[in-house]
N, C-alpha and C positions, 0 to 999 in steps of 0.2 A: 710696188712692194715697199717703197721707202717712204716713211710718213715724216715730214720735216716740220719741226715746231721751233719758235724763237724764244727763249727766256732770258730773265734778269736784264731787260731793257735791250735785248738782241745781241748781248755778248755771250749768250751761250746757245748753241745750236743743239736740239735733241732729235736724233735720227732712231726711229723705230722700224725694225725689220718686221715687216707684216706680210705674211703670205701663209694662211692657214693651211694646214693644221700645225705645221712644225717649221713655218718660216725659212724653208728650203731655199737656195739660190737657184736662179735660172742666168742663162746668159743675159737677158733682157734686165734683170734684176742687178745682175753685177754691174753692168754698163751704167745704170741709173745711180748706183752707189759711187761709181767712179766719177760720175758727171757732177754729183751732189757734192762729193769733196771738193772738187776742182771749182766749183761755184763758190762753195764756203771760204776756200783758200784767197779768193779774190776779194771777199767781203772783209774790210779792215775791222769792221765792228765785232766780229766772230773772233772772241779769243779761246773758246774750248767748245769741244763737240763731245756729246755723251751718246754712244750707241747701245741700243738695248733691244731685247725682243718684244714682240707682242704676245701678250697671254702669261698665265702663271707657270707654264711647263717648259717652254722652249725660247733659249735664246736664238738658236737656228741649229737647224739638223743637217746643214751643210748642201752639198749639191743634190740635186733631185736625180736619182739614179735610172728614173725611167730614160732619161736622155741616152744613156749609155749601153742600154740593153742590146743593142743590134751590132755593137761593135765597130761603128763607123769611125775610122781614123781621123777625117777630116773635121768631124763634129768635135772629136777629143781636143785637136788642136785648137779649134775656136774657143773650147770652154777652157782649156789652159790659159790661153791668152788672156780671157777675161778674168779669170781668178786671179792670176798674176799681176794684171794692170789694176784691179779694182783694189786689192791689198797693198801692192806697193805704193798706190796713191794715198790709201789711208795712212799707211806707216811714214810717208813723207810730208803728211799734212803740216802746213804752217801751225794751225792751232794745236792746243793739247787735245789728245783724244783720250777718252776715259770709257772703256768697256763697264756696261752693267749687265753681267751676266745671272739672268733671271731663271734660268732652268738648263735644260740640256744645252752643251755646245758642242755638237760633234762634227769632225772633218771639217770641211769648209766653215762651218759656224765657229770652231775653235780657232781657226786661222784668222778670221775676222776679228777675233778678240786678242789674237797674238799680234795683229798689226796695229792694235791701238797702243798707247804710251802707258796707260795704268789700268789693271783689271780689278774690278770689285765683283766678288760672286755671293749669292744667297747661299745659305747653308744646305739647301738641298740640290745644289746644282752638281751636275756631272758632266766631266770634260774628256775627250778622247779624240784621238786621230785613227780611226778604224779603217783606213781606205785598203790596207793589205789584205784583209779578210774579205773583200769583195774584188780582189785581183786589180786594185788601182794603188794610187800612192798620193799623198799631199802636194798640190801643185799650186797652192797659194802661198807660197813662202814657209810653208810649215816646217819641211826640212832643215831650213836655214835658221829661221827664228827661233823655233823650239830649243834646240841644243844651247843656243847664246842665253837663253832664260833660264833653263834648269839643268843644264849639263847634258854631256853625250849619253850618260847612262839612262837618266831618266827619258830622254828623247828616244832612245832606242826601245825602252820598254814600251812606250806610248805607242810608236811607229811599226816597230818589228813585231811586237806580241798584241797590239790592239787593247793594251792595259787600259781600263777606263780609271779615272782617278776622281775622288769626291772633294769638296771644297776645302775640306781639312787638309788632304794630302797635298791639293793644289797650293795651298798656303804655306806649307812646311816646304816645297821644294821650290818655291819661288815662281810658280806657275801665275798666281794671282798675289795682289797686294793686301786685300781685306776680305773678310767673310763678315757678312750681316746677315739678319734674320731673314726669313721668307717674305717677299715682297717688299724689301727695304732696299735693293740695289739701286733702283733708279733715283730715289730721292739722295742716296749717299753719293752717288756719282754727281748730281747736279749739285750738291752741297759742294763737293771738291772743285767742280768747275768753276762755281762761283769763286771760289778762293784764289784761282787762277786769275780773274780778272780783279784781283786786288794789286797784282804784281806788274811791273813795266812791260809792255808788250815786245820791246825791242830785247830787253835783258832775257825774257822767256824765250823767245825766238832763238836768240844766240845761243843759249845754255841746251836748247833740246838739240840744235845742229851738233854741238860740241859732243854731247853724251852719245850721238849716233856714230863719231868718229872712231870710237873704240870697237863699235859692231862691225864697221867697214873695214878693218885692218889697216887702219891708217897708223903708222910707226908712233909709238908713244912721244918721241922727241918732237916730230911734227905736230901732233895734236896739242901738246902742250905749249909750243910756240904759238899756235894758232888762239889757244885758249887765252895767251897774255895778250894777243893783239886783239881779240874782240872786247876783252876787258876796256882796253885804251879807246877802241872804236865807240864804246857806250859813251864817252865824254864828247863826242860830236854832236849829241843830240841834246834835247831838253829833258828827257827823261831822267837822266843822272842826277842833274842838279835838282831837279823836282822831287826825286825820290829822297835824296839824303836831306834836303832842308824840311820837307813833310816830316821827316822823322824826327828831326830836331826840334821842330817848332810843334809836335805832337798832334798832328793833323793828319787827315786821309790825303794821299797823292792825287794830284790831277794829271793823269797821264795824256800825252800825245798818241793819237792813233797812227798807224802807217802813213795814212793820207794827210795828217796834221791837223785833224780835228780833235779837239779837246773833249775827252771823257771826263766827267765828274764821278768820283766814287761817293 
C-alpha cells in the first residue's frame, strides 16, 4: 500500500498511499505506514517526508468500512490501535512531514494529513471527518488534533455534523497551509521539503519538538525555559558555527548529519 521513493540525494522521502480505488487504509497498511516512518526516523540522511495519494481523485478515503460491517468489537479495538499508533508515529516523526492532498481526504485519510506538520491541498480537494454518520468516530488522533488546528467550533462542525470543507475553506480556517492548482500538490510539497534540507538538522529537530510543547499542554514558563536551553544546546555542535559563518561568508552551509557525516548543499 505504501510506495517509498527517495529524492534530492536521499534527503527527502516520498510516501505514496496506493490502494485503488480510494487509497483506503487497512490494518496491514497502517502497520506498514508506521514501520516505514520508524525506519525513516532512523535514517539520518532523511530530512523531510512528503505523503500523498496515488491518482488524481483521492488522497485517502480513510478506513475500509467493510471491516466493521459485522460489529466485531475486538476487530474494532485492533483497528483503533493501528490507526492511533500509525498516526502518532507520523505526528512525532523526526523529519518534517508534509501532506500533499491531491483529492478527497476523508475520515482516516484526513487524520493522516492532520498528523503531518504542514498540509498543501489542490484546489479540488475535499476534506471531512464523517465517521459519526456511519456510527463511528475519528480514532486516529482526529478529535484531539483537529481542534488544535482549527478551533473547537470548526472541529465540532466537521466531526459532529459531518460537514465537508473545500480547499478554500480549509485554508481560511487553518486546516491547510496552501492551496495549489489541480495536480500540483506533489511538486509543491517536494519543493517545500527541499527547502527544509537547507536548514540545520539539529535546529529543525529542536524547533519542531518545541512547537509541539504547546500542543501537549506544557506550561508556558516551562516551554520558554526549554526553548532557551535548546538555543544554548545548539552551541555544543558544529552546525551553529557553520550556519553563522556560511551566512557571513555568503556561501551555502555544509551541515553535519545526526551521525556526523557531512552533507553538502
